[in-house]
C-alpha positions, 0 to 999 in steps of 0.5 A, spaced: 035 314 597 036 306 599 029 306 603 027 303 596 031 297 597 027 291 601 032 287 605 031 279 604 031 275 611 030 269 607 035 265 603 037 265 596 032 261 593 027 264 596 029 271 594 030 269 587 022 266 587 020 273 590 023 277 585 021 273 579 014 273 582 014 281 583 012 286 578 017 292 582 024 292 579 027 293 585 033 290 588 033 285 593 038 286 598 041 279 601 047 282 605 050 289 607 055 291 611 060 297 613 067 296 612 073 300 612 078 300 606 085 302 607 088 305 600 092 310 597 095 312 604 088 313 607 082 309 610 075 309 606 069 308 609 065 303 604 058 299 604 058 292 601 052 290 598 050 283 595 043 283 591 039 281 586 035 285 581 029 282 576 030 282 569 026 281 563 027 278 556 021 282 553 017 288 556 012 285 561 016 279 562 020 279 568 023 271 567 030 272 570 034 275 576 041 278 575 046 279 581 051 284 584 056 285 589 057 292 590 062 297 594 060 304 595 064 309 598 062 316 600 057 319 596 058 325 591 056 327 584 062 326 580 064 319 584 065 314 578 061 308 578 065 302 575 061 296 572 065 290 572 064 283 569 067 276 567 066 272 561 064 265 559 059 266 557 057 263 564 062 266 569 060 270 575 064 276 577 069 272 582 075 273 578 076 280 577 073 281 584 078 277 588 084 277 583 084 284 581 079 290 584 075 288 590 077 290 597 080 283 598 085 279 594 086 272 593 094 271 592 096 265 588 103 262 587 107 266 583 112 261 580 108 257 574 111 251 576 109 251 583 104 246 586 098 250 588 094 250 594 087 247 596 085 255 597 089 261 596 090 266 602 086 272 602 088 279 604 086 286 604 087 289 597 092 295 597 091 297 590 083 297 590 080 303 586 075 304 592 078 311 593 076 313 586 070 310 584 064 305 586 065 298 584 059 294 582 061 287 580 055 284 576 053 277 575 049 275 569 042 271 569 044 264 571 051 266 574 052 267 582 045 267 586 041 269 580 036 264 576 031 263 571 024 262 571 021 256 569 018 259 563 024 264 561 026 265 554 033 262 554 034 264 547 034 271 549 038 271 555 043 266 551 045 271 546 049 277 545 044 282 545 039 279 550 045 278 555 047 285 554 040 288 555 039 284 561 046 286 564 044 293 562 037 292 566 041 290 572 046 296 572 040 301 571 036 298 577 042 299 581 044 306 579 036 308 580 036 304 587 043 308 589 041 315 587 047 314 582 044 315 575 048 322 574 055 319 575 060 318 570 060 310 568 065 306 566 064 298 564 070 293 565 069 286 561 074 281 561 074 275 555 067 274 553 065 280 557 069 284 552 063 283 547 058 284 553 061 291 554 061 293 547 054 291 547 052 293 553 054 300 551 048 300 546 043 297 551 044 302 556 044 308 550 037 305 548 034 304 555 037 311 558 041 316 553 042 321 559 047 316 562 054 318 562 058 312 560 065 315 560 069 309 558 070 302 556 075 297 559 077 291 555 081 285 558 083 280 554 079 283 548 075 278 543 071 284 539 075 281 533 075 274 534 071 272 528 077 275 524 082 272 528 079 265 529 084 260 527 080 257 521 085 254 516 084 258 510 084 265 514 091 267 513 091 273 517 090 269 523 097 266 523 101 273 523 097 276 528 098 270 533 106 270 531 108 275 536 105 271 542 108 264 539 115 268 539 114 271 546 112 264 549 118 260 545 122 265 549 119 264 556 120 257 555 128 258 552 126 255 545 129 262 542 136 264 544 138 264 551 139 272 551 132 273 548 126 278 551 119 276 551 117 283 549 122 284 544 121 277 541 114 279 540 116 286 537 120 282 532 115 277 530 110 283 529 115 286 524 116 280 520 108 279 520 107 283 513 112 278 510 109 272 513 102 274 511 104 276 504 107 269 503 101 265 506 097 270 501 101 267 495 100 260 497 101 255 492 105 260 488 110 261 493 117 258 490 120 253 494 126 257 496 122 263 499 118 258 502 124 255 506 126 262 508 120 263 511 120 256 515 127 258 517 125 264 520 118 262 523 123 256 527 127 262 529 121 266 532 117 260 535 122 254 536 118 250 532 122 246 527 122 249 520 120 242 517 114 242 521 112 249 518 113 246 511 109 240 512 103 244 515 104 249 509 107 254 513 101 254 518 101 252 525 095 254 530 095 256 537 093 249 539 098 246 535 103 250 538 101 249 545 102 241 544 108 241 540 113 246 543 114 242 549 113 235 546 120 233 547 119 234 555 112 231 555 109 237 556 103 241 554 102 249 554 096 252 558 091 256 553 090 261 558 097 262 560 102 259 556 107 260 562 103 254 565 104 247 563 101 240 564 104 233 563 102 230 556 097 225 556 099 218 553 097 217 546 095 224 545 093 228 539 094 235 537 088 237 541 089 236 549 086 238 555 084 240 560 088 247 561 094 248 565 091 254 568 084 252 570 086 250 577 089 257 578 082 260 576 079 255 581 082 259 587 079 265 585 072 262 585 073 259 592 075 265 595 069 269 593 065 265 597 069 267 603 068 274 601 060 273 601 061 270 608 065 276 610 059 281 607 054 277 611 051 272 606 048 266 610 049 261 605 055 263 600 055 255 597 050 256 592 053 262 589 055 259 582 062 261 579 061 258 573 054 256 570 053 251 564 047 253 559 044 248 555 044 249 547 048 254 543 050 262 544 047 266 539 053 271 537 049 274 531 042 273 527 042 266 524 048 261 523 050 264 516 057 264 514 057 271 512 055 273 519 059 279 521 060 280 529 060 288 529 062 289 536 068 294 535 063 298 530 058 298 535 062 301 540 066 306 535 059 308 533 057 310 540 064 313 541 063 318 535 056 320 539 059 321 545 066 324 545 068 323 552 068 316 552 074 313 551 077 305 550 082 301 554 084 294 552 089 290 556 092 284 554 097 278 557 103 277 553 103 269 554 095 269 552 094 264 547 086 265 547 086 273 546 093 275 543 096 281 543 096 281 536 089 281 535 089 287 540 094 291 535 090 288 529 083 291 532 086 298 533 090 298 526 083 297 523 079 302 527 078 309 525 079 311 533 084 317 534 090 315 538 088 320 544 081 316 545 084 309 546 090 305 550 092 299 548 096 296 554 100 289 554 102 285 561 107 280 562 102 275 564 096 270 561 089 271 559 088 273 567 093 278 567 092 280 574 094 273 577 101 275 576 103 280 581 107 285 577 102 285 572 096 286 577 100 292 580 101 295 573 094 293 570 091 297 576 095 303 576 093 303 568 086 303 570 087 308 576 090 313 571 085 312 566 080 314 571 084 320 573 084 322 566 077 321 565 075 326 571 080 331 568 076 332 561 
């Protein structure tokens, strides 16, 4: 079965060159090792593998490679395969591998105010899903060990459709090489990877309709970001963001002392229709009602009513993160608002870098040790973050009338495949992809409730950085897989 996989004896650069010059769509294995993983009270023998696959921007033009780190357990026909990736665009799969699901996990400090170490400690992950499924962490072209040929069509790869098709080619090649084309498949994406996941379902269907995609899991979903992005006159976005603002205000003690972040979010959700109606009325809103709305917003978010009145009852997520702790000289993190950074002198309303970025970096460093453990000779050339030239194409052209039909595309495939289900997980303190946006996604969907799960966790965008949230998230994913096997 694996005899078709040729082992590379040279370094990563030589591997990429050989792939791009090859006409055979075969995985090139850079390292492989046998491991024993203890999970759920038993020991599972696992084969870890690092490899590259040539991908094409169009038929007959293999002009890039895409990479994978896979962990496979005892072969059986009904053992699921989970394809896992992060977002960016331009991020490798290091974060989900080392922070949540892989056989080894990096531990980051649990107190958001604590100083961070230069490197995270790494130990065996007792909650990995390897007793239930094979895990395949995918690195899109340009990330990880992958590369582009000099004549690569970057415009294709730097688009939602082209990126998803490249990752679909990678997944299809991995399944064929490992004899798993008949396995139940799950696709798990985080952040931008949620858009990739939705588009990848369609790309796989077009490439091989016989593949059995049973579930899609979205962490920090961005499918409806075009609707929830904070353009000033997009009034829907402010009520949608309000639950997150209320939860964060509670966490930072800007609401009554006895408040609970989850209950604060629920209270803000209930106020949403009143708030939306006020924003919709705009200049026609009378002064007394406007003052009442501003007072309630102050109660929920800790931002003074005078600020709301001065800003037409609207405060963006970016304004909120710079205003809430202004008196303390701090700025909230975008990706996890439990974290704060000192406010730079003479800073305006938009401030960076993000307070959570240093935590993410710990996962990026930790994956190099994992690659070494598997047997990669030189992990240092692994690109955790790739910087792409030019813009990323989300749709056709740059018209303001464009639609991002990612949820509609996913729903179409779910209608055609009654066994496919959807899981969405969101961090309560995530100022980027908010819990309100996830609620709105399903409020506008025709999916029956039994086809999806909408979960939230008391953490940020990278929910698994919080140990309690990580344990709950992995338990929820485990339950999702078990329910799928019972269908």
